[in-house]
All heavy atoms as atom14 arrays in JSON, in Angstrom:
{
  "sequence": "MSTQQQARSLMMRHQHLIKNRQESMLSRAAAEVGLDTGSAVSVDRK",
  "atom14_mask": [
    [1, 1, 1, 1, 1, 1, 1, 1, 0, 0, 0, 0, 0, 0],
    [1, 1, 1, 1, 1, 1, 0, 0, 0, 0, 0, 0, 0, 0],
    [1, 1, 1, 1, 1, 1, 1, 0, 0, 0, 0, 0, 0, 0],
    [1, 1, 1, 1, 1, 1, 1, 1, 1, 0, 0, 0, 0, 0],
    [1, 1, 1, 1, 1, 1, 1, 1, 1, 0, 0, 0, 0, 0],
    [1, 1, 1, 1, 1, 1, 1, 1, 1, 0, 0, 0, 0, 0],
    [1, 1, 1, 1, 1, 0, 0, 0, 0, 0, 0, 0, 0, 0],
    [1, 1, 1, 1, 1, 1, 1, 1, 1, 1, 1, 0, 0, 0],
    [1, 1, 1, 1, 1, 1, 0, 0, 0, 0, 0, 0, 0, 0],
    [1, 1, 1, 1, 1, 1, 1, 1, 0, 0, 0, 0, 0, 0],
    [1, 1, 1, 1, 1, 1, 1, 1, 0, 0, 0, 0, 0, 0],
    [1, 1, 1, 1, 1, 1, 1, 1, 0, 0, 0, 0, 0, 0],
    [1, 1, 1, 1, 1, 1, 1, 1, 1, 1, 1, 0, 0, 0],
    [1, 1, 1, 1, 1, 1, 1, 1, 1, 1, 0, 0, 0, 0],
    [1, 1, 1, 1, 1, 1, 1, 1, 1, 0, 0, 0, 0, 0],
    [1, 1, 1, 1, 1, 1, 1, 1, 1, 1, 0, 0, 0, 0],
    [1, 1, 1, 1, 1, 1, 1, 1, 0, 0, 0, 0, 0, 0],
    [1, 1, 1, 1, 1, 1, 1, 1, 0, 0, 0, 0, 0, 0],
    [1, 1, 1, 1, 1, 1, 1, 1, 1, 0, 0, 0, 0, 0],
    [1, 1, 1, 1, 1, 1, 1, 1, 0, 0, 0, 0, 0, 0],
    [1, 1, 1, 1, 1, 1, 1, 1, 1, 1, 1, 0, 0, 0],
    [1, 1, 1, 1, 1, 1, 1, 1, 1, 0, 0, 0, 0, 0],
    [1, 1, 1, 1, 1, 1, 1, 1, 1, 0, 0, 0, 0, 0],
    [1, 1, 1, 1, 1, 1, 0, 0, 0, 0, 0, 0, 0, 0],
    [1, 1, 1, 1, 1, 1, 1, 1, 0, 0, 0, 0, 0, 0],
    [1, 1, 1, 1, 1, 1, 1, 1, 0, 0, 0, 0, 0, 0],
    [1, 1, 1, 1, 1, 1, 0, 0, 0, 0, 0, 0, 0, 0],
    [1, 1, 1, 1, 1, 1, 1, 1, 1, 1, 1, 0, 0, 0],
    [1, 1, 1, 1, 1, 0, 0, 0, 0, 0, 0, 0, 0, 0],
    [1, 1, 1, 1, 1, 0, 0, 0, 0, 0, 0, 0, 0, 0],
    [1, 1, 1, 1, 1, 0, 0, 0, 0, 0, 0, 0, 0, 0],
    [1, 1, 1, 1, 1, 1, 1, 1, 1, 0, 0, 0, 0, 0],
    [1, 1, 1, 1, 1, 1, 1, 0, 0, 0, 0, 0, 0, 0],
    [1, 1, 1, 1, 0, 0, 0, 0, 0, 0, 0, 0, 0, 0],
    [1, 1, 1, 1, 1, 1, 1, 1, 0, 0, 0, 0, 0, 0],
    [1, 1, 1, 1, 1, 1, 1, 1, 0, 0, 0, 0, 0, 0],
    [1, 1, 1, 1, 1, 1, 1, 0, 0, 0, 0, 0, 0, 0],
    [1, 1, 1, 1, 0, 0, 0, 0, 0, 0, 0, 0, 0, 0],
    [1, 1, 1, 1, 1, 1, 0, 0, 0, 0, 0, 0, 0, 0],
    [1, 1, 1, 1, 1, 0, 0, 0, 0, 0, 0, 0, 0, 0],
    [1, 1, 1, 1, 1, 1, 1, 0, 0, 0, 0, 0, 0, 0],
    [1, 1, 1, 1, 1, 1, 0, 0, 0, 0, 0, 0, 0, 0],
    [1, 1, 1, 1, 1, 1, 1, 0, 0, 0, 0, 0, 0, 0],
    [1, 1, 1, 1, 1, 1, 1, 1, 0, 0, 0, 0, 0, 0],
    [1, 1, 1, 1, 1, 1, 1, 1, 1, 1, 1, 0, 0, 0],
    [1, 1, 1, 1, 1, 1, 1, 1, 1, 0, 0, 0, 0, 0]
  ],
  "atom14_positions": [
    [[-95.2, -29.55, -293.27], [-95.16, -28.43, -292.33], [-93.71, -27.92, -292.27], [-92.78, -28.69, -292.05], [-95.62, -28.89, -290.95], [-95.71, -27.78, -289.94], [-96.23, -28.31, -288.29], [-97.96, -28.6, -288.52], [0.0, 0.0, 0.0], [0.0, 0.0, 0.0], [0.0, 0.0, 0.0], [0.0, 0.0, 0.0], [0.0, 0.0, 0.0], [0.0, 0.0, 0.0]],
    [[-93.53, -26.64, -292.45], [-92.19, -26.06, -292.45], [-91.63, -26.01, -291.02], [-92.35, -26.16, -290.03], [-92.22, -24.65, -293.03], [-92.8, -23.76, -292.09], [0.0, 0.0, 0.0], [0.0, 0.0, 0.0], [0.0, 0.0, 0.0], [0.0, 0.0, 0.0], [0.0, 0.0, 0.0], [0.0, 0.0, 0.0], [0.0, 0.0, 0.0], [0.0, 0.0, 0.0]],
    [[-90.35, -25.79, -290.95], [-89.69, -25.7, -289.65], [-90.26, -24.55, -288.84], [-90.46, -24.68, -287.62], [-88.17, -25.51, -289.85], [-87.67, -26.56, -290.66], [-87.44, -25.49, -288.53], [0.0, 0.0, 0.0], [0.0, 0.0, 0.0], [0.0, 0.0, 0.0], [0.0, 0.0, 0.0], [0.0, 0.0, 0.0], [0.0, 0.0, 0.0], [0.0, 0.0, 0.0]],
    [[-90.54, -23.43, -289.5], [-91.12, -22.27, -288.8], [-92.5, -22.61, -288.24], [-92.83, -22.25, -287.12], [-91.23, -21.08, -289.74], [-90.11, -20.09, -289.59], [-90.4, -18.83, -290.39], [-91.07, -18.87, -291.43], [-89.88, -17.71, -289.93], [0.0, 0.0, 0.0], [0.0, 0.0, 0.0], [0.0, 0.0, 0.0], [0.0, 0.0, 0.0], [0.0, 0.0, 0.0]],
    [[-93.3, -23.3, -289.02], [-94.64, -23.68, -288.56], [-94.57, -24.65, -287.4], [-95.34, -24.55, -286.45], [-95.44, -24.31, -289.71], [-95.87, -23.32, -290.77], [-96.49, -24.01, -291.97], [-96.07, -25.12, -292.35], [-97.47, -23.37, -292.58], [0.0, 0.0, 0.0], [0.0, 0.0, 0.0], [0.0, 0.0, 0.0], [0.0, 0.0, 0.0], [0.0, 0.0, 0.0]],
    [[-93.62, -25.6, -287.46], [-93.45, -26.54, -286.36], [-93.03, -25.83, -285.09], [-93.55, -26.11, -284.01], [-92.41, -27.6, -286.72], [-92.9, -28.63, -287.7], [-91.83, -29.65, -288.03], [-90.64, -29.37, -287.92], [-92.26, -30.83, -288.43], [0.0, 0.0, 0.0], [0.0, 0.0, 0.0], [0.0, 0.0, 0.0], [0.0, 0.0, 0.0], [0.0, 0.0, 0.0]],
    [[-92.08, -24.9, -285.22], [-91.61, -24.15, -284.06], [-92.75, -23.33, -283.46], [-92.91, -23.29, -282.23], [-90.45, -23.23, -284.47], [0.0, 0.0, 0.0], [0.0, 0.0, 0.0], [0.0, 0.0, 0.0], [0.0, 0.0, 0.0], [0.0, 0.0, 0.0], [0.0, 0.0, 0.0], [0.0, 0.0, 0.0], [0.0, 0.0, 0.0], [0.0, 0.0, 0.0]],
    [[-93.53, -22.7, -284.3], [-94.65, -21.89, -283.81], [-95.68, -22.77, -283.11], [-96.18, -22.43, -282.04], [-95.31, -21.15, -284.98], [-96.4, -20.2, -284.55], [-96.88, -19.36, -285.73], [-97.7, -18.26, -285.28], [-99.01, -18.34, -285.07], [-99.65, -19.47, -285.28], [-99.68, -17.29, -284.65], [0.0, 0.0, 0.0], [0.0, 0.0, 0.0], [0.0, 0.0, 0.0]],
    [[-95.97, -23.91, -283.7], [-96.93, -24.84, -283.11], [-96.46, -25.34, -281.75], [-97.22, -25.39, -280.78], [-97.16, -26.01, -284.06], [-98.07, -26.93, -283.5], [0.0, 0.0, 0.0], [0.0, 0.0, 0.0], [0.0, 0.0, 0.0], [0.0, 0.0, 0.0], [0.0, 0.0, 0.0], [0.0, 0.0, 0.0], [0.0, 0.0, 0.0], [0.0, 0.0, 0.0]],
    [[-95.18, -25.71, -281.65], [-94.63, -26.17, -280.38], [-94.67, -25.07, -279.33], [-94.98, -25.33, -278.16], [-93.19, -26.65, -280.58], [-93.02, -28.0, -281.25], [-91.55, -28.25, -281.57], [-93.56, -29.11, -280.37], [0.0, 0.0, 0.0], [0.0, 0.0, 0.0], [0.0, 0.0, 0.0], [0.0, 0.0, 0.0], [0.0, 0.0, 0.0], [0.0, 0.0, 0.0]],
    [[-94.33, -23.85, -279.72], [-94.34, -22.74, -278.77], [-95.76, -22.44, -278.29], [-95.99, -22.21, -277.1], [-93.73, -21.49, -279.41], [-93.66, -20.3, -278.46], [-92.72, -20.6, -276.95], [-91.08, -20.69, -277.6], [0.0, 0.0, 0.0], [0.0, 0.0, 0.0], [0.0, 0.0, 0.0], [0.0, 0.0, 0.0], [0.0, 0.0, 0.0], [0.0, 0.0, 0.0]],
    [[-96.72, -22.47, -279.19], [-98.12, -22.22, -278.81], [-98.6, -23.3, -277.85], [-99.27, -23.0, -276.84], [-99.01, -22.17, -280.04], [-98.79, -20.92, -280.88], [-99.75, -20.92, -282.4], [-101.41, -21.0, -281.78], [0.0, 0.0, 0.0], [0.0, 0.0, 0.0], [0.0, 0.0, 0.0], [0.0, 0.0, 0.0], [0.0, 0.0, 0.0], [0.0, 0.0, 0.0]],
    [[-98.27, -24.56, -278.12], [-98.66, -25.66, -277.23], [-98.02, -25.49, -275.86], [-98.66, -25.66, -274.83], [-98.27, -27.0, -277.85], [-98.71, -28.17, -277.0], [-98.45, -29.5, -277.72], [-99.02, -30.59, -276.96], [-98.38, -31.25, -275.99], [-97.15, -30.9, -275.67], [-98.96, -32.23, -275.34], [0.0, 0.0, 0.0], [0.0, 0.0, 0.0], [0.0, 0.0, 0.0]],
    [[-96.74, -25.14, -275.86], [-96.02, -24.94, -274.61], [-96.67, -23.83, -273.78], [-96.88, -23.99, -272.58], [-94.56, -24.62, -274.92], [-93.71, -24.38, -273.73], [-93.34, -25.38, -272.87], [-93.14, -23.25, -273.25], [-92.59, -24.87, -271.9], [-92.46, -23.58, -272.12], [0.0, 0.0, 0.0], [0.0, 0.0, 0.0], [0.0, 0.0, 0.0], [0.0, 0.0, 0.0]],
    [[-96.97, -22.72, -274.42], [-97.6, -21.6, -273.72], [-98.96, -21.99, -273.18], [-99.35, -21.6, -272.07], [-97.71, -20.38, -274.64], [-96.38, -19.76, -275.01], [-95.62, -19.22, -273.81], [-96.19, -18.74, -272.86], [-94.31, -19.35, -273.86], [0.0, 0.0, 0.0], [0.0, 0.0, 0.0], [0.0, 0.0, 0.0], [0.0, 0.0, 0.0], [0.0, 0.0, 0.0]],
    [[-99.71, -22.77, -273.95], [-101.03, -23.23, -273.53], [-100.92, -24.12, -272.29], [-101.69, -23.99, -271.34], [-101.72, -23.96, -274.68], [-103.09, -24.43, -274.37], [-104.16, -23.57, -274.25], [-103.57, -25.67, -274.13], [-105.24, -24.27, -273.95], [-104.91, -25.55, -273.87], [0.0, 0.0, 0.0], [0.0, 0.0, 0.0], [0.0, 0.0, 0.0], [0.0, 0.0, 0.0]],
    [[-99.95, -25.02, -272.3], [-99.74, -25.91, -271.15], [-99.35, -25.12, -269.91], [-99.82, -25.4, -268.81], [-98.67, -26.95, -271.48], [-99.05, -28.01, -272.5], [-97.84, -28.86, -272.87], [-100.18, -28.87, -272.0], [0.0, 0.0, 0.0], [0.0, 0.0, 0.0], [0.0, 0.0, 0.0], [0.0, 0.0, 0.0], [0.0, 0.0, 0.0], [0.0, 0.0, 0.0]],
    [[-98.5, -24.12, -270.08], [-98.09, -23.28, -268.96], [-99.29, -22.54, -268.38], [-99.5, -22.5, -267.16], [-96.99, -22.27, -269.38], [-95.69, -23.0, -269.64], [-96.8, -21.19, -268.33], [-94.61, -22.14, -270.26], [0.0, 0.0, 0.0], [0.0, 0.0, 0.0], [0.0, 0.0, 0.0], [0.0, 0.0, 0.0], [0.0, 0.0, 0.0], [0.0, 0.0, 0.0]],
    [[-100.11, -21.99, -269.25], [-101.28, -21.24, -268.8], [-102.25, -22.15, -268.04], [-102.76, -21.78, -266.98], [-101.99, -20.6, -269.99], [-103.18, -19.74, -269.6], [-103.79, -19.07, -270.81], [-104.98, -18.25, -270.4], [-105.58, -17.58, -271.55], [0.0, 0.0, 0.0], [0.0, 0.0, 0.0], [0.0, 0.0, 0.0], [0.0, 0.0, 0.0], [0.0, 0.0, 0.0]],
    [[-102.48, -23.34, -268.58], [-103.36, -24.29, -267.9], [-102.83, -24.67, -266.54], [-103.57, -24.77, -265.56], [-103.57, -25.54, -268.75], [-104.56, -25.32, -269.87], [-105.21, -24.29, -269.92], [-104.65, -26.28, -270.76], [0.0, 0.0, 0.0], [0.0, 0.0, 0.0], [0.0, 0.0, 0.0], [0.0, 0.0, 0.0], [0.0, 0.0, 0.0], [0.0, 0.0, 0.0]],
    [[-101.51, -24.91, -266.45], [-100.89, -25.27, -265.18], [-101.04, -24.14, -264.17], [-101.37, -24.36, -263.0], [-99.42, -25.6, -265.39], [-98.73, -26.13, -264.14], [-97.25, -26.45, -264.36], [-97.01, -27.2, -265.57], [-96.21, -26.77, -266.56], [-95.58, -25.62, -266.47], [-96.03, -27.51, -267.62], [0.0, 0.0, 0.0], [0.0, 0.0, 0.0], [0.0, 0.0, 0.0]],
    [[-100.8, -22.91, -264.61], [-100.92, -21.76, -263.72], [-102.35, -21.59, -263.22], [-102.58, -21.31, -262.04], [-100.46, -20.48, -264.43], [-98.97, -20.42, -264.63], [-98.56, -19.21, -265.45], [-99.35, -18.64, -266.2], [-97.31, -18.81, -265.32], [0.0, 0.0, 0.0], [0.0, 0.0, 0.0], [0.0, 0.0, 0.0], [0.0, 0.0, 0.0], [0.0, 0.0, 0.0]],
    [[-103.32, -21.74, -264.11], [-104.71, -21.59, -263.71], [-105.13, -22.7, -262.74], [-105.88, -22.46, -261.8], [-105.63, -21.55, -264.93], [-105.5, -20.24, -265.69], [-106.47, -20.13, -266.85], [-107.2, -21.11, -267.12], [-106.5, -19.07, -267.47], [0.0, 0.0, 0.0], [0.0, 0.0, 0.0], [0.0, 0.0, 0.0], [0.0, 0.0, 0.0], [0.0, 0.0, 0.0]],
    [[-104.61, -23.9, -262.96], [-104.9, -25.0, -262.07], [-104.32, -24.74, -260.67], [-104.99, -24.94, -259.65], [-104.32, -26.3, -262.64], [-104.55, -27.37, -261.77], [0.0, 0.0, 0.0], [0.0, 0.0, 0.0], [0.0, 0.0, 0.0], [0.0, 0.0, 0.0], [0.0, 0.0, 0.0], [0.0, 0.0, 0.0], [0.0, 0.0, 0.0], [0.0, 0.0, 0.0]],
    [[-103.09, -24.26, -260.63], [-102.45, -23.95, -259.35], [-103.19, -22.81, -258.64], [-103.39, -22.86, -257.43], [-100.99, -23.57, -259.57], [-100.13, -24.73, -260.02], [-98.46, -24.26, -260.5], [-97.82, -23.67, -258.95], [0.0, 0.0, 0.0], [0.0, 0.0, 0.0], [0.0, 0.0, 0.0], [0.0, 0.0, 0.0], [0.0, 0.0, 0.0], [0.0, 0.0, 0.0]],
    [[-103.61, -21.82, -259.4], [-104.36, -20.71, -258.82], [-105.69, -21.18, -258.26], [-106.09, -20.79, -257.16], [-104.59, -19.64, -259.89], [-105.36, -18.4, -259.45], [-104.63, -17.68, -258.32], [-105.58, -17.47, -260.63], [0.0, 0.0, 0.0], [0.0, 0.0, 0.0], [0.0, 0.0, 0.0], [0.0, 0.0, 0.0], [0.0, 0.0, 0.0], [0.0, 0.0, 0.0]],
    [[-106.35, -22.06, -258.98], [-107.62, -22.59, -258.51], [-107.45, -23.39, -257.22], [-108.24, -23.26, -256.28], [-108.23, -23.48, -259.61], [-109.45, -24.02, -259.18], [0.0, 0.0, 0.0], [0.0, 0.0, 0.0], [0.0, 0.0, 0.0], [0.0, 0.0, 0.0], [0.0, 0.0, 0.0], [0.0, 0.0, 0.0], [0.0, 0.0, 0.0], [0.0, 0.0, 0.0]],
    [[-106.41, -24.2, -257.17], [-106.14, -24.99, -255.95], [-105.83, -24.08, -254.77], [-106.29, -24.31, -253.65], [-104.99, -25.95, -256.17], [-105.36, -27.1, -257.06], [-104.22, -28.11, -257.14], [-104.41, -28.93, -258.32], [-103.46, -29.19, -259.21], [-102.26, -28.7, -259.06], [-103.74, -29.93, -260.25], [0.0, 0.0, 0.0], [0.0, 0.0, 0.0], [0.0, 0.0, 0.0]],
    [[-105.02, -23.06, -255.01], [-104.68, -22.12, -253.94], [-105.92, -21.39, -253.45], [-106.11, -21.19, -252.25], [-103.63, -21.12, -254.43], [0.0, 0.0, 0.0], [0.0, 0.0, 0.0], [0.0, 0.0, 0.0], [0.0, 0.0, 0.0], [0.0, 0.0, 0.0], [0.0, 0.0, 0.0], [0.0, 0.0, 0.0], [0.0, 0.0, 0.0], [0.0, 0.0, 0.0]],
    [[-106.78, -21.01, -254.37], [-108.02, -20.32, -254.0], [-108.9, -21.23, -253.16], [-109.51, -20.79, -252.17], [-108.77, -19.86, -255.25], [0.0, 0.0, 0.0], [0.0, 0.0, 0.0], [0.0, 0.0, 0.0], [0.0, 0.0, 0.0], [0.0, 0.0, 0.0], [0.0, 0.0, 0.0], [0.0, 0.0, 0.0], [0.0, 0.0, 0.0], [0.0, 0.0, 0.0]],
    [[-108.95, -22.5, -253.53], [-109.75, -23.46, -252.77], [-109.2, -23.62, -251.36], [-109.96, -23.74, -250.39], [-109.79, -24.8, -253.49], [0.0, 0.0, 0.0], [0.0, 0.0, 0.0], [0.0, 0.0, 0.0], [0.0, 0.0, 0.0], [0.0, 0.0, 0.0], [0.0, 0.0, 0.0], [0.0, 0.0, 0.0], [0.0, 0.0, 0.0], [0.0, 0.0, 0.0]],
    [[-107.89, -23.59, -251.22], [-107.27, -23.72, -249.9], [-107.63, -22.56, -248.97], [-107.76, -22.77, -247.77], [-105.75, -23.81, -250.03], [-105.25, -25.15, -250.48], [-103.74, -25.21, -250.49], [-103.09, -24.47, -249.73], [-103.21, -26.03, -251.27], [0.0, 0.0, 0.0], [0.0, 0.0, 0.0], [0.0, 0.0, 0.0], [0.0, 0.0, 0.0], [0.0, 0.0, 0.0]],
    [[-107.77, -21.37, -249.53], [-108.1, -20.22, -248.68], [-109.59, -19.96, -248.61], [-110.04, -18.99, -248.0], [-107.35, -18.94, -249.12], [-105.87, -19.13, -248.98], [-107.73, -18.52, -250.52], [0.0, 0.0, 0.0], [0.0, 0.0, 0.0], [0.0, 0.0, 0.0], [0.0, 0.0, 0.0], [0.0, 0.0, 0.0], [0.0, 0.0, 0.0], [0.0, 0.0, 0.0]],
    [[-110.38, -20.81, -249.27], [-111.83, -20.73, -249.15], [-112.55, -19.9, -250.18], [-113.73, -19.6, -250.02], [0.0, 0.0, 0.0], [0.0, 0.0, 0.0], [0.0, 0.0, 0.0], [0.0, 0.0, 0.0], [0.0, 0.0, 0.0], [0.0, 0.0, 0.0], [0.0, 0.0, 0.0], [0.0, 0.0, 0.0], [0.0, 0.0, 0.0], [0.0, 0.0, 0.0]],
    [[-111.87, -19.52, -251.26], [-112.54, -18.78, -252.33], [-113.23, -19.78, -253.26], [-112.79, -20.91, -253.41], [-111.54, -17.97, -253.15], [-110.8, -16.86, -252.43], [-109.77, -16.24, -253.36], [-111.76, -15.81, -251.94], [0.0, 0.0, 0.0], [0.0, 0.0, 0.0], [0.0, 0.0, 0.0], [0.0, 0.0, 0.0], [0.0, 0.0, 0.0], [0.0, 0.0, 0.0]],
    [[-114.29, -19.34, -253.91], [-114.89, -20.22, -254.91], [-114.01, -20.19, -256.16], [-113.32, -19.22, -256.42], [-116.33, -19.82, -255.24], [-116.46, -18.45, -255.86], [-115.48, -17.67, -255.79], [-117.53, -18.15, -256.41], [0.0, 0.0, 0.0], [0.0, 0.0, 0.0], [0.0, 0.0, 0.0], [0.0, 0.0, 0.0], [0.0, 0.0, 0.0], [0.0, 0.0, 0.0]],
    [[-113.98, -21.27, -256.9], [-113.07, -21.37, -258.03], [-113.42, -20.41, -259.16], [-112.58, -20.08, -259.97], [-113.01, -22.82, -258.58], [-114.33, -23.22, -258.91], [-112.4, -23.76, -257.56], [0.0, 0.0, 0.0], [0.0, 0.0, 0.0], [0.0, 0.0, 0.0], [0.0, 0.0, 0.0], [0.0, 0.0, 0.0], [0.0, 0.0, 0.0], [0.0, 0.0, 0.0]],
    [[-114.64, -19.95, -259.22], [-115.03, -19.0, -260.27], [-114.31, -17.67, -260.14], [-114.03, -17.0, -261.13], [0.0, 0.0, 0.0], [0.0, 0.0, 0.0], [0.0, 0.0, 0.0], [0.0, 0.0, 0.0], [0.0, 0.0, 0.0], [0.0, 0.0, 0.0], [0.0, 0.0, 0.0], [0.0, 0.0, 0.0], [0.0, 0.0, 0.0], [0.0, 0.0, 0.0]],
    [[-113.97, -17.27, -258.94], [-113.3, -15.99, -258.76], [-111.79, -16.11, -258.96], [-111.1, -15.12, -258.98], [-113.58, -15.43, -257.37], [-113.04, -16.29, -256.38], [0.0, 0.0, 0.0], [0.0, 0.0, 0.0], [0.0, 0.0, 0.0], [0.0, 0.0, 0.0], [0.0, 0.0, 0.0], [0.0, 0.0, 0.0], [0.0, 0.0, 0.0], [0.0, 0.0, 0.0]],
    [[-111.27, -17.33, -259.13], [-109.85, -17.54, -259.29], [-109.42, -17.63, -260.75], [-108.27, -17.85, -261.04], [-109.42, -18.8, -258.55], [0.0, 0.0, 0.0], [0.0, 0.0, 0.0], [0.0, 0.0, 0.0], [0.0, 0.0, 0.0], [0.0, 0.0, 0.0], [0.0, 0.0, 0.0], [0.0, 0.0, 0.0], [0.0, 0.0, 0.0], [0.0, 0.0, 0.0]],
    [[-110.35, -17.46, -261.66], [-110.04, -17.58, -263.08], [-109.22, -16.39, -263.53], [-109.4, -15.27, -263.08], [-111.35, -17.67, -263.91], [-111.05, -17.69, -265.39], [-112.14, -18.89, -263.49], [0.0, 0.0, 0.0], [0.0, 0.0, 0.0], [0.0, 0.0, 0.0], [0.0, 0.0, 0.0], [0.0, 0.0, 0.0], [0.0, 0.0, 0.0], [0.0, 0.0, 0.0]],
    [[-108.3, -16.65, -264.42], [-107.38, -15.62, -264.91], [-108.16, -14.43, -265.48], [-109.13, -14.58, -266.19], [-106.49, -16.21, -265.99], [-105.68, -15.21, -266.55], [0.0, 0.0, 0.0], [0.0, 0.0, 0.0], [0.0, 0.0, 0.0], [0.0, 0.0, 0.0], [0.0, 0.0, 0.0], [0.0, 0.0, 0.0], [0.0, 0.0, 0.0], [0.0, 0.0, 0.0]],
    [[-107.67, -13.24, -265.18], [-108.28, -12.02, -265.69], [-107.87, -11.8, -267.15], [-108.63, -11.28, -267.95], [-107.84, -10.81, -264.83], [-108.36, -9.5, -265.41], [-108.31, -10.99, -263.4], [0.0, 0.0, 0.0], [0.0, 0.0, 0.0], [0.0, 0.0, 0.0], [0.0, 0.0, 0.0], [0.0, 0.0, 0.0], [0.0, 0.0, 0.0], [0.0, 0.0, 0.0]],
    [[-106.68, -12.25, -267.52], [-106.14, -12.02, -268.84], [-106.57, -13.13, -269.8], [-105.77, -13.96, -270.2], [-104.62, -11.93, -268.75], [-103.99, -11.52, -270.08], [-104.71, -10.94, -270.92], [-102.8, -11.78, -270.25], [0.0, 0.0, 0.0], [0.0, 0.0, 0.0], [0.0, 0.0, 0.0], [0.0, 0.0, 0.0], [0.0, 0.0, 0.0], [0.0, 0.0, 0.0]],
    [[-107.82, -13.14, -270.18], [-108.33, -14.14, -271.13], [-108.14, -13.64, -272.54], [-108.63, -12.57, -272.91], [-109.84, -14.39, -270.9], [-110.12, -15.12, -269.64], [-109.91, -16.57, -269.9], [-110.15, -17.31, -268.67], [-110.14, -18.61, -268.63], [-109.9, -19.3, -269.69], [-110.35, -19.23, -267.5], [0.0, 0.0, 0.0], [0.0, 0.0, 0.0], [0.0, 0.0, 0.0]],
    [[-107.39, -14.4, -273.33], [-107.16, -14.0, -274.73], [-107.62, -15.07, -275.65], [-107.64, -16.2, -275.37], [-105.68, -13.7, -274.96], [-105.23, -12.44, -274.27], [-103.8, -12.15, -274.62], [-103.37, -10.87, -273.9], [-102.02, -10.52, -274.18], [0.0, 0.0, 0.0], [0.0, 0.0, 0.0], [0.0, 0.0, 0.0], [0.0, 0.0, 0.0], [0.0, 0.0, 0.0]]
  ]
}
């Protein structure tokens, strides 16, 4: 695996972890205010 491929793979993993963390935090916040977790899912699904 080339250095460029490794860097790209690490960046993609990092972005994925950030997105998961944000969605988890959003879900918890929604639960605290009484929303169902289905409505707290990110709108920007790619």
